[in-house]
RODO-2510 file (C-alpha; in nm, 4 decimals, decimal comma):
residues 67
     n   res          X          Y          Z
     1     x     0,0000     0,0000     0,0000
     2     x     0,1215     0,3468    -0,0888
     3     x     0,0619     0,5435     0,2312
     4     x     0,0702     0,8802     0,0553
     5     x    -0,2029     0,7779    -0,1915
     6     x    -0,4144     0,6198     0,0811
     7     x    -0,3772     0,9270     0,3029
     8     x    -0,4757     1,1523     0,0135
     9     x    -0,7850     0,9377    -0,0388
    10     x    -0,8682     0,9617     0,3309
    11     x    -0,8434     1,3413     0,3144
    12     x    -1,0659     1,3628     0,0093
    13     x    -1,3140     1,1237     0,1726
    14     x    -1,3253     1,3330     0,4904
    15     x    -1,3809     1,6498     0,2863
    16     x    -1,6647     1,4864     0,0939
    17     x    -1,8292     1,3694     0,4165
    18     x    -1,7972     1,7161     0,5687
    19     x    -1,9761     1,8549     0,2595
    20     x    -2,2602     1,6087     0,3124
    21     x    -2,1723     1,3702     0,0276
    22     x    -2,2654     1,0125     0,1121
    23     x    -2,4351     0,8570    -0,1899
    24     x    -2,2005     0,8459    -0,4865
    25     x    -2,0439     0,5893    -0,7149
    26     x    -1,6928     0,5297    -0,5806
    27     x    -1,6020     0,3478    -0,9037
    28     x    -1,7033     0,6445    -1,1228
    29     x    -1,5322     0,8865    -0,8839
    30     x    -1,2057     0,6901    -0,9084
    31     x    -1,2424     0,6645    -1,2883
    32     x    -1,2839     1,0416    -1,3165
    33     x    -0,9720     1,1041    -1,1097
    34     x    -0,7780     0,8390    -1,3009
    35     x    -0,8761     0,9776    -1,6421
    36     x    -0,7789     1,3330    -1,5487
    37     x    -0,4480     1,2403    -1,3851
    38     x    -0,3564     1,0028    -1,6710
    39     x    -0,4484     1,2532    -1,9413
    40     x    -0,7100     1,0178    -2,0844
    41     x    -1,0199     1,1398    -2,2601
    42     x    -1,2849     1,2006    -1,9959
    43     x    -1,6362     1,0554    -2,0093
    44     x    -1,7916     1,4021    -1,9624
    45     x    -1,7226     1,7193    -2,1566
    46     x    -1,6348     2,0223    -1,9505
    47     x    -1,9725     2,1812    -2,0264
    48     x    -2,1531     1,8658    -1,9075
    49     x    -1,9200     1,8502    -1,6065
    50     x    -2,0198     2,2050    -1,5146
    51     x    -2,3883     2,1086    -1,5332
    52     x    -2,3222     1,8076    -1,3074
    53     x    -2,0975     2,0051    -1,0758
    54     x    -2,0847     1,8899    -0,7189
    55     x    -2,0800     2,2397    -0,5702
    56     x    -2,4399     2,3390    -0,6540
    57     x    -2,5690     1,9975    -0,5426
    58     x    -2,3795     2,0130    -0,2150
    59     x    -2,4836     2,3714    -0,1446
    60     x    -2,8463     2,2830    -0,2209
    61     x    -2,8304     1,9810     0,0098
    62     x    -2,6653     2,1817     0,2901
    63     x    -2,9299     2,4538     0,2534
    64     x    -3,2076     2,1950     0,2871
    65     x    -3,0478     2,0513     0,6006
    66     x    -2,9836     2,3899     0,7606
    67     x    -3,3456     2,5035     0,7586
***
């Protein structure tokens, strides 16, 4: 096991949990990271990525939970 990589994954996981993310496809998440870091063609275009952006979904979910 590469401790640096595992620790990085733990940090990202903790950040996602703190943003309220619980239900997501880990396999697709890893594939997205892998494609970007490897320079492979991504499954989503940047315009589609922006429409599917996590930030608006997380902010919407946090707003629902806050009130």
